[in-house]
N, C-alpha and C positions, 0 to 999 in steps of 0.2 A: 225872965229872959226867954224869948222864943228860940228854940233850937231848930233852925230851918233844915240843917243837915239831917238830923234824926227824923224829922217829919218826912223829908223826901225819900230817905232810905226805907222808911216804913211803907210809903206808897209804892215804891218799886218792888218791895218784897211781896206785897199782897197778891197780885199786882193791881194797883189802883191808880197808877200814874197815867196822866193823859199826855200824849206826845204829839207835837206838831213837827212836820218836816217841810221845809221851804225848798221848793224845787223838786218836781216829780218827774225827773228824767231817768237816765240810765243808772244813776246812783240813788236818787230819792225813792223811786218806786220800789225797787227790791228791798231797800232798807225798811220802808213802810210795811211791806208784806211780812218780813221776818219778825218785826215787833208786834204786828197784829196777830201773827200765828203764835206768838209767845203769850198772848192774852191781854196785851195793852190796847187801849183805845187810841187810835192814830188818826190824825187829820192831816191830809196833804194840802199844802198851799202852793198854788201855781198861778201865774198871771195869764197863762194860756187857757182860755175858757174851754177849748175843745178837749184838752186833757182832763180837765175837771169833770166835764160832762161824761166823757168816756169812763172815767174811774167810778163815778157814782152810778153808772149803768153796769158796772162789773166788766167792762171791756178793756183789755190791756192793749197797749200800743208798743210794747217792748217784747222782743222774742224770748228773753230770759224769764218772763213772767207770763205764763199762759192764762187766758181768761178763766179757764176752769179752776185755776188756783186762786184767782182774785175774787170771783163771784161769791163764794161762801163767806169770805171776810166782810164783804160789803153787805151781804144779806143779814149777817149777824150784828151789824152796826159797829164792827171793830175797825173798819177803815172807811173813811169818808174823804171828800175833797172839796175845796172851796177856793175862790179867788180873793177872799176877804182875810186880811190880817187881824181883824177884830177877834177871831177865835183864839188868838194867843193869850188873851186875858184868862181863859179857862184852862190853859195848859200848864203842866208842871215842868216840861222839858221841850226844848226846840233844837232840832238838828238843821243845819244850813247846808244844803246840797245844790248850790247855784253854780252856773258856769264861771270860769275864770279864763277868758280868752286873752289873746294878745291884741293890742290896738294896732292901728295902721302903721305906727312907727316901730312896731315890734316890742313895745314895752308892756308890762303886765296891766291888764284892765281888771281892777278889783272893784269896779263900780257896783257889780251885782252883790258882792259881799257887803259893801258899805250901805247899799240900799236896804238889804236884809237887816243889817244891824240897826239902822234907824227905825225900821218897822218894829223890830223887837223892843227897842228902847221905849217906844211909845206905849207899849203894853206891858213892859217889864214890871213884875211884882215880886215881893220877897219870896224866896224859896225856889226860884226857877233855876233850871240848869240849861245852859246854852252850849251846844257842841258844834264847832265848825268842821265840816268835812271837805269843803272845796279846796283843791290844791292851790297853794300859794307860797310866797317866799317866807323864810323864817322871820318872825316878828310880827306878822299880820294880826295874829290873835290878840297880842298885847298892845300893839300900836294902833290898830284900826278898830277892832271890836271893843276892847275893854274901855277906852275913853268914851265911846258913844254910849255904851250900856250904862256906865257909871253916871254919865250926865243925864241920860234919859230916865234912869231909875231914881232920880232925885237924891243922888249921893249914896245909893245902896253900896255896901262894901262887898267886894268879890271875896269869895271863900267863907263868908259869914251869912250874907243876906241874898246873894245869888252866886251861881257857880259857873265857871267857864273852862271849857276844854277844847283841845284840837285832836281830831281823830281822822287821819286821812283815809279817803275811800280807796278801795283796792278792787274795783270792779273790772273784770275782763269779759266784755260782752260775748255771748255765745258759748262760754265755757260751762261745762256740765260738772266737772270734778271739783272745782273750787268755786264756791258761791259766796254770797254775802254771809250766810249763816256759818259756814265752816272755815272761811279764810281768817287767819289770825288778825285781830284788830289792834293796831297800835294806838295808844292814847297818852296824851300829856295834859296835865292840868296846870292852871295858873297858880293854884295853891294845893297843898296836900288834901284839903277837904274837897276841893273841886275834883281832884283825881279820884277820891273815894266814891263820890256820888256818880261820877261819870262811869267808872268801872262797874259799879253796881247796876246801873241802868243797862248798859250795853252787854254786860255779862249775863243778863237775864234773857237775851235773845241770840247772842253770838257765842260760839263755843269757847273761844280763847281770846283773852284780852292781854296785850303785851304793853306793859307800862314803861314809859320813859320819864326822864327827870323833869321835863318842861314842855310847854307848847312849842317852843322854838325847836327842840329836839325832834318832836313829832312831825313838825313841818318839814324839817330837813330830811327825815326818813323817807318821806314820799318823793322828794326831789332826788335823793340818792337812787332810789329804786328805778325811777324812769330815766335818770341820767345814765345809769349803768346800761340799760337797754339801748338807749339812743347812741351811746358811744360805741358799743359793740356792734350794733347794726351798721353804724358808720364805718367801722373797721372792715366788716365783711363786704360792704358795698365797695369800699376802696380795693379790697382784694379782688373783687370782680373786675374792676377797672384795670388793675395790674395784670390779672390773668388774661384779659382781653388783649392787652399790649404784648404779652408774652406768648400768645397763641395757646394758652392752656384753658382747660375746662374748670372754672371756679368751683362748680358744684362737686366735681370729682375730688378736687383737692380738699374741700370742706368735709365731705363725707368720709374721706380717708382719715383726716385729722380727728374726726369725731369718734373714731374707734379707740383712741387713747382713753383708758379708764380713769385717768386723773389729770388734773391741770389744764383741762380744756372744756369749754362749754360751747355747744354748737349754736350758732346764729346763722341765718341764711340771708343772701342778698334779695333785693326786690326792687319795686318801682319807686321806693321812697318811704317816708314815714307817714302813718295815718292815725286816726283816732284823736281824742281830745288830749290825751296825756303825753305820750312820748314825743311828739313834735314840739310841744309847748312847755312842759314842765321844766326841762333843763334850762330854758331861756329865762324862766323866773329866777333861777339860781344865779345865772350869769348876770342878769340885770341887777340883782341885789349886790353882788360882789363888785360890780363896776362902781357902785356908790361908795365902796370901801377901797377904791383904787386898786382892785385886783382883777386880772384878766383870766377868766376861766377858759384856758386854751383848748383843753380837750372838748369842752362843750361847743365852742365856736367852730372848731375844725370839723367835728362830727356833724354839726348842723349844716356846714357848707357842703360836705359830701352828700348828705342825705337829701338836701333840697335840690341838689343838682341831678339826682337820678332820673326824674322825668325827662329832662333834656337829653340825657344819655340814651334812654330807651327810644325817644322820638328820633334821635340820630340813627339808631339801629333800624327803625322802620324805613327811614329814608335810604339807608344803605341797601336794605333788602329789596326795596322797590327799584333802586337803580340797577342792582344786579339782575333784576328781571326785565330791565329795559323800560321801566315806567318812572315817570316823574311823580313826586309827592302831590303836586297840585293836580287836582281832579281825580286822584286815586280814591277808591272806595276802601276805607279802613274800618274794620269792625273791632270794637273793644269789648272783650269779655270780662265782665265784673267791674263795677264802679264803687262798691263798698270798700272801706279801708282794710277789711280783713274778711276771711272766708266765713260763709254761713251766717252773716248778719246783714242788716239793712243800713247800718250806720255809715253815713257819708262824711262824718266830721274829719276834716283835714285829709281826705283821701287823695293820694297821689294820682289815682286814675283820673280824677277830674282835671288835674294839671296836664296830664298826658293828652286828654281830649282837647283841652283848650289850645295846647301847643300844636297839635295836629291840625286843628281847624285854622289856626293862624297861618299855617304853611299851605293852606288851600286844599287840604284833604277833605273828602266827603265822609264825615265821621258818623257812624251809627254805633249802637251798643246793645248788649244783652246782659241782663242781671236778673235772676229769678226773684231777688228780694227787693229790687228797686224798679218799679214800673215807669218812673219818670223822674226828672230832676231839672233844676235850673241852677247854673253856676257861672258867674263871671261873664254874663251876657250870652251864654250858651244854654238853650233849653232843648231837651231831647226826650223822646218817648222810646222805651225799649222795644227792639224788634220782637215780634211774636213767634215767627217761624225761624228757629235757630239754624236748622239744617240748611234751609234755603239761603239764609243770610251768610252762612259760612261759604257756600259755593259762589255767591254773588261777589263777595269781598275780594279785593286785590291783595289785602293783607289783613291778618287777624292778630290783634295784640292781646295776650293773656295778661290782664292786670290784677285780677282777683281769682284765686284758685278755689272757687266754691266746690264743695264735695259732690253736689248734684250733677256737675258737668261730666259728660261722657268724653273723656280725653281722647279715646281712640277715634271717636267720630270727628272730633276737632282735627286731629292729625290727618285723618283720611280725607276730610271734606274741604280743608282750607288749601289754597294755593301757596300762600306764604304764612308762616307763623313767627311772631316775635314774642317769646315767652319770658316774661319778667319774673315768673315764679318757679320755673322749671317743672311745671305741672304736666306738660305734654311729654316731656322727656327729651333726650338728645335728638336734634333734627338732622 
């Protein structure tokens, strides 16, 4: 009898295991790099030919992975990229790092996961490990991946002839202190053998692996993490709305509360939620629970508050212009920052884009500046960043601070702008 578990564990220990990563974005590329740096041969699979060509040339398109770090791995043959799934036949393990957006009705879109599963099933062979990292609702690994892999593998048995785990990504773009290599990695396996080989592989490249009892538990961990953030951000955004009604400074209140050394965790208000995870992940959980006839009230309320913040800030722009004797229609409004968070170029779910769209819909002449985003197209609006920020500040009737990039000279903004609506409290009290 062939013991596939022992064979795979031996390959991981040497290390002689060949790893494929499907999806070479903000999650897949950093993961590929840490595995390659640990001595594994890694092949990245992506349908975007431009990403594949860039990677094979040693050129990174993600801020967290400088090209200087990527090039030696490519030169040594430890990291390659392709658009072909045929390479899976030569791989011992596959990590799935594909997008999991919401569709137009707000329901989870797991089509990318299903497509990846079908591709793997076509090339599945005995002894392979498959790890899903894409955020999704509890049950996806066993309800979506497992049946497809079992059918495609001509009846291969999970836990004996192939191995299946879920390990949620924990990438925070732009962060320097916690990276893919040193952020604890949660992992759940379909069987104990799956868990063992998954832990062995990931433990060879990542400092700490945190085991949970099942793939469903691991899936829920990710949703809890981001629901926690979404609900608390929704709370402080509502505090901002309440303080506005009461004539209080919300930031002053929050800063004072944050001096309590126990029982309080500081969150700050802003223009809304951005990034792939926080605006979307809680809704995966809410959707799953609706199927069980349970209403996730905290999630729904937090989503309602957070998605309403761009409208609130556009109202503040309109009020500021009215106080200055100007109408919104025809006014020149400069938006500072369109990335969803500071010091990155990531536009995914950025509330700044919603603010721009709402301003344009009300007749404002909108321009923007972002040192990381030279141009963008969103919801029928296409813009190029202004090049001379100092002149643009003086020209604008109102400046909206949407993203508080560290490179901005906030004193210059304060002194050069006629009106400032600051969603991040970057400029300071006005």
